[in-house]
N, C-alpha and C positions, 0 to 999 in steps of 0.2 A: 679854341685855344690858340694863343699866339704861336707862330712858327718862326724858326730861324734856320739858317743854312749850314749844312756840313758839306762843303764842296757843292756838288749839283743837287744834293738831297735837301728837301725841306722837312724838318722834324719839329714836333711840338716841344715847347720849352720844358715840359715835364715828360720824362721817359720812364719806362719800367725796367728795373734791373732784375734779371731773371735768375740770379744765383740761388734763390730759394726753391725754384721749380724742381720737383722730384727729389728734394733733399729735406729742407726744413718744412715744406708743405707738401701734402700728398696730391694725387692727380685731381681729385675733386676741387680742392682749394686752388690749385693752379688754373684749372678751367674757369673758376669764379673770378680770379684776378685778371686773366686775359679778357674775358667778356666785359668785366667792369672797366678795364682800361679803354676798350673800344667804345663803350657806351659813354665814357667821359670825354671822348674826343682825342685821346692819346694815340699817337701813331708810331711811336718809337719804342722798340723793344731791343734791349742789349743783353746778349747772352754770351756763352763761351762753350767750346767743346768740353772743357774740363768741369764745368758746373754739373754737379750730380753725376759725374763720370759719363757724360753724354745724355743723361736723362732730361736735362733742361732743354736742350735743342730738340730732342725727340717730342717732348710734351708741347713746346711752343709750336712746332710744326703741325702737330696733331690738332691742337685747339684753335689755331688760326684757320686751318682748313682752306676753304674757298675764299677766305678774306685776306689771304696772303698779299695780294696785289694792292690792298688798301693801306698797307703799313710799310715802315722802314725797319728791316731786320739787320741788326749788327751782331756779329759774332767774332770770336777770337780764336787764335791757335797759338801753340808754343809751349804750354804747360804739359806736364807729363800726363799721358793718357794710356791707361793699362792696355797692353796688347797693340798699341798703335805707335807710341814713341813720343818724342818731344822735340822742341828746337825750331830753328828757322832756316834749315837747309832747304834748297829748292825742291829736292825730291820729297822731303817730308811735307813741305807746304802743299804740294799737289795731293799727297795722300790724305792729309788732314782736311783739306778743302773738300775732296770728294766724299769723305766720311760725314762732314757737316752737312753737305747738300742732302745726303740720304736721310740723315736724322731730321733735318728741317723740312723734308718733303718739298723741296723747291729746286729750281734749276738755276738760281742766281742768288747772290748775297749783296745786299745794298752797301754795307760797310764791313770790310774784312780787316781785322786788326791783329797785329802782332802783340801778344799778351804781355810779353816782357822782352827786354833786349836779350839777345843770345851772344855772349862774349866769344863764342867759338866760331861764329859765322860772320864774315864781312857783310856789313849792311847792304852793300851793293848787290851781293848775291841774292839776298832776301828781296830787295826791291825789284830785281830783275824777274824773279819768279812771280811776284805779285803783279808786275806789269803785264806778264803773259796772260794772267787771268782776266785783267781788265781789258786787254786787247781782244781777248776771245769773247767778250761780252758776258762773262760769268760773274764778274764783280763790278760794281758801279764806282765805288770809291775805296781807298785804303787808308788805314790809320794805325796808330801805335798806342801802346799803353805802358805806364811805368817808365817812361823815358826821362832822362835828365836833359837839361838845356844843351849840354855838350853833345849828347847823343842825337838830339834834334838837329843840331848844326851839322853833324857828320852826315846824317841822312839827306839834309838839304843840299849839301855840297855834291853828293852823288847824283841827285836828281837834276841839279843845275847843269851837270856835265852830260846829261842825256836829254836834250830838248825833245819834248813830245811824249816822254814816258810818264807813267803814272807816278805821282808823288803823294806822300802822306798829306791828308787834309785835316787830320784831327789827332789830338793826343788826349788820352784818358788817364788821369792820375787822381789820387785821393785829394779832396779839397773840401773844406767846410769852415764854418766860423771857428771851430776848435782845432783845425788842422790846416795850417796856412803855409806849408813848405813850398808849394808852387810859386808863391810870391818871391822866393829867393832866386828866381831866374827863369823858370819854365813858362810862367805867364807872359813875361816880357818877350821871350823868344818866340812864343806862339804868335803874339801880336806882330812881331818883326817879320815872321814868315807867312803871315796871313793864314795860320792854322786856327781851327776852333778848338776850344778846350771843353772836355766832357768830365765833370767832376763825379767821382764815385764816392760812396760812403758820405753823402751830403748831410746826413743826420747823425753822424758819428755813432753808428750802431745804436741809435735810439736816444742818445743824450739830449739831442736837440728837438725832441718831441714833447718835453716836459714830463716825461714818464718817470724820470729819476731825479729826485729832489734832495737837497741837503738835509740831513737829519731825519729822513723818512726811510722806512724799510724798502728794500728792493722788491718790486712786484714779482710775484711768482709766475712761472711759466713764460719767462722772458730769456732771451739769450744771455743777458747779463747775470741773471740768477743761475743759469745752468752751466755757464762756461767761465773759467778763470780768466781766459785771455780777454774777455769782454769786461769782467769785473775790474781789471786793471785800469780801465778807462775812468773809473769813478774816483779820480784823485781829488784832493782838496781844491787844487787849482781849477780843474775842469768844473767841479760842482759850484764853486764861487762864480765862475764865468757864466754858467748856465743860469744861476739866480739873477745875475745882472741882466742877462739877455731877456729873461722872462719879464723882468720888471720893465725893461725898455719896450718890449712888444706890447705888453698889456697897457702901458701908459698911452700907446697910440691906437688902442682898440684892436689889436691883433694878437695872434698866438705866436709862441716861439717857433712852431713849425712853419708858419707863414714867413717869419723872419728868416729862417734858415734857407728856404727856397728863394725868396725875393732878394736876399743879400747876394747870393751866388749869381743870380740873373741880372743884378746891377752891374756886373762886369760884362761889357759888350763881347768879350772874347768867348764867353760861355754860351754854347749853343743850346744845350739841354741838360737838365738836372736829372741824373739817373738815380732813382730810388727804388729799393726793393719794397714789396708789399706782400702781406700774408693773408689779406682779406679784401673783399670788395670795399669795405668801409675805409681801409687805409688808402686804397686807390683813389677813392672819392676825395678824401682829405688832402692827399698829395696834389691831385689835379686842381683843387681850388686854392692851393697855397701860394701860387706864383703870381698873384695879382697886385701885390703891394709894391708901388713904385717908390723906392727909397731915394731921398735927395742926397746931395753931396754933404749937406750938414748932418743928415742922419748917419751917413757912413763914417764921418769923423767922430760923431758921438759914440757910435758903436765901438770904434777902435779904442776910444778913451775908456769906455766901460770895461772892455776886455783887459786893458792894461791894469785897471783898478782891481779887477777880479784876481788877476795873477799876483798883484802886490798883496792883496788881502790874504791869499793862501800862504805866501812866503812869511808874512808877519805872524799868521796864525800858528 
């Protein structure tokens, strides 16, 4: 599988989002997903201490086992952890980091990310603590998540004033064919700063798999069927866009899943598409989805189709 860079790290263009581990899927299925990812040549696993209240890190560490050195492990800190705390103060970062190491059964983390900005802590304090971990050889690269363009600029200004210190090399925000807010500034700022972009929710909670179609019943035993917050995604506009995208993909001999991955990877700033999986089959489908090389004309046609889909929903 093709690999791209996150700072000094080389990661596969398809990664595994581990938010399902120990929560939506049990231990047996988690082991199945980890093994299938490695078998498919995927080397990038993205988790967080808050996923499954620590269970995701714990299971990932357990099932990687002796294969830890073969992969790139990214995790995050900052969200509320019962009995541990939250935030981005230096003392909390050290506490959260040690806890993640223990759960992951490792002595280093490849990419350590601030899960969300902490408005109560100057970014310089956070970067200082993260730099200490890098200098100690415990963290290879640092990144951030859910940052705005302005927050990226503030972090860059601090790093520029501290030559030789660790700086963010990546930003992880939601981005997909149906959620394009990073195009309002974050992508451009990432390019300007030579950051790489890591899109999460690339399949818009399943809408971009072709599983949910206009005028058809919602498949049972899916997140959309079970939870109202996901059903809210099934708007007329989104469903019209999905139909247009399915038509485009099939006319080119591909699936909408392949389109979702390949469209994101057509952006050079994107290093890896992080997608969750609940089975070995889903891992295999995701791993093979990133091979369609879209042309500039394809990208323009897709944008036009999405505009048409939105207009159809408004008229309807």
